[in-house]
Structure formats: C-alpha cells, structure tokens
C-alpha positions, 0 to 999 in steps of 0.5 A: 636047297630051298630059299629062306627069304627071311634069312636072305633079306634081314629086316630094315634097310640094306646093309652088309650083314653076317647073318650067321647061323649054326651049320653042319659041314658034312651035309653042306658038302654032301652029294645032291641031285645035281652032282653029275652036272656040277662035277662035270662043269667043275672038271671042265674049268679045272682043265681049261684054266687051273691057274685061275680056279685052283690055287694054293700058297705054300702055307695052305698045304696043311689046310688042304691035307686036313680038308682032303681027309675030312672029305673022305670022312664026309663021304667024298672020294677024291682021287688023291690029296691034291687040290684038283682032286678035291675040287673035282670031288666036292660040289661046292667051291671052297676056300682055305683060310689061315688065321694069323696076326693079320686076321684071316688070310686066303691060302687057296682053294678051288673056286670054279663058280665065282661071282665076278671075282678072281681067286688068283687076285685074292691069294695070300691076301687078308679077308679085309684086303679082299673085301676092299672093293666092297663099299663100307664092308670093312668098316662095318664088318671086318672086325666082327668077321675076324673075331667070329672066325677066331671064336669059332670052336674047332669042328664047329660051323656057321652058315650064312647066305648072300644074294645078288641079281644077275642076267643069266643062271650061269654058275661061272661068272669069272671076270675074264668071261665077261658074262652078260650083265643086267641093263635098262633093257632087261625084262623080268624073265632076264633076272635071276636071284643068285644066292650063295649059301656059305659055310665056315668050318673051323678045321680042328687040327690046323686051326684054319677055316674051310669056307664053302660056297654053294649056288642057287639061282632063283627066277625073278618071277618066282620071287614075285610070287612071295609077298615077303620076298617082294617087299624085302627086296624092294626095301633093300633096293630102295635103301641101297646106297649108289656105290653099293648098287654099282658094286652089285651091277644094279644101277642101270636096272634098279628103277625097273626092278623096283617098279616090278616089285611094286606090281606096276609092271605087266611085262 
C-alpha cells in the first residue's frame, strides 16, 4: 500500500482522530505480493503462542463463523472455520467486535502483529475500556466511535490510518517480546513510520464488526523527501502533549526527530 500522508497527518495540531473514509472489505483482505512471508510469519506465531495471538469468547462464535464464510467469498481458503485457520489464511490481523448496550465489545480475533498491546488483555472488554490507557482518547472519541459503528450499514466498510514511530520494522511488537524502542541515541536510519491501515466492516448477519489491521513500515528517510509529510509530522510532534508522546514512546527521541524534520541535522 502507498502512504497517503495527507490522510495520515490531518491538518492542525496533534489530536486523536477517526479520519474515516469509504472502504472495501474484499480488496482490503485480498492477497498481496507479500502473502508468502506474511502467512509464514502468522503461522509461526500461532504455533509458538496461540494463547496470546488467537482468542475468542463464547459470544464470538457466530461472528467467527460469519467472517470465515465471507473469507471464502472474498477468495481466501481457510482450512476450516476455526480461528487459527482464518488467522493463517488472511494476511491482515483481525478483531471481532459485538455491539451491545455497553458499546463495542472485543469478542476475539487473531492479532499476530500488535503494536505494543495484547489481545488477551483486551478480550471481553469494551472498546472504551481497551482505549483507557490512551491519554484523552475516550473523552474525545469514545462516543463518536460507538455511534459510528452502530450507524455503519450492514455490508458497508470504513477505512482509516493510524501512525507511530518505531526503531525496527518488525511486524510483531507484542509487549512480551520487549522490542527495541527509540531513544536519544537513535539516528534517522533507526526510525520507521509504522502505519496501521484499518478497516471496519459491518457483518450483515450477526450485526457485529470485523476490524482488520494491515501494516506498512516506511523508512524515516523516505518521509524526509516529502515536504508535506515533513511539515505535518513536525507540527504533530511539536504540538503533541507529553502524556501522548510518552504513550507513543517518543519522549526521549522527539527533540531529535523535530530537528531532523527542520532539516538542521545532517546525520
């Protein structure tokens, strides 16, 4: 996927934003040139620690069955309707959400490439509860997220992008792996823009939501060649509150990155 910098970095100061646009589920879950490596790595993690990467509540059974049926319609061929089979057939991670009086609830999924979070810790919790550690996200967006998912028409989809900055392009950043983080010793070659391309699809039969996540890693030096991206990321970092920067793991390295974006660094 190419990076749409204007979609990734909306105008103005940093804020948590929905940025929803029309999506198409079949193409989102379609095979890409990276299929072999993606499916091989997914299969590896599902063998190594299925209790961390593939989980389902009892209430998630009907959602999984519908998702597996749709996967076949969209061209994937899971060996059966099990969670592991679907996780080995689709390139993106996916989470299954139900909608009840509490709001969207995480009923399970297969998340082999998380960005510093654990599916096991989110299982059975509402989206508002899972977003609790994110500074100010719930006051700003929780009601809008719940309303948007309820209003999403059956069979329709929205897409959005989310970004972070990481030290390595490893796909799996599960907390238990303790991946290397950015610090004050980082150089421009150590920095990657980690982009999550996300899809929200309303399951027509169960009324639940299929949440898909695809990853792209863009070298920081590539961003430096785009004037819009340089300016937009600089504004986001300069205006980002300290607690948000801490949540994103950027406190130690933020001053250096801002200087690089200004063009004052030569390393």
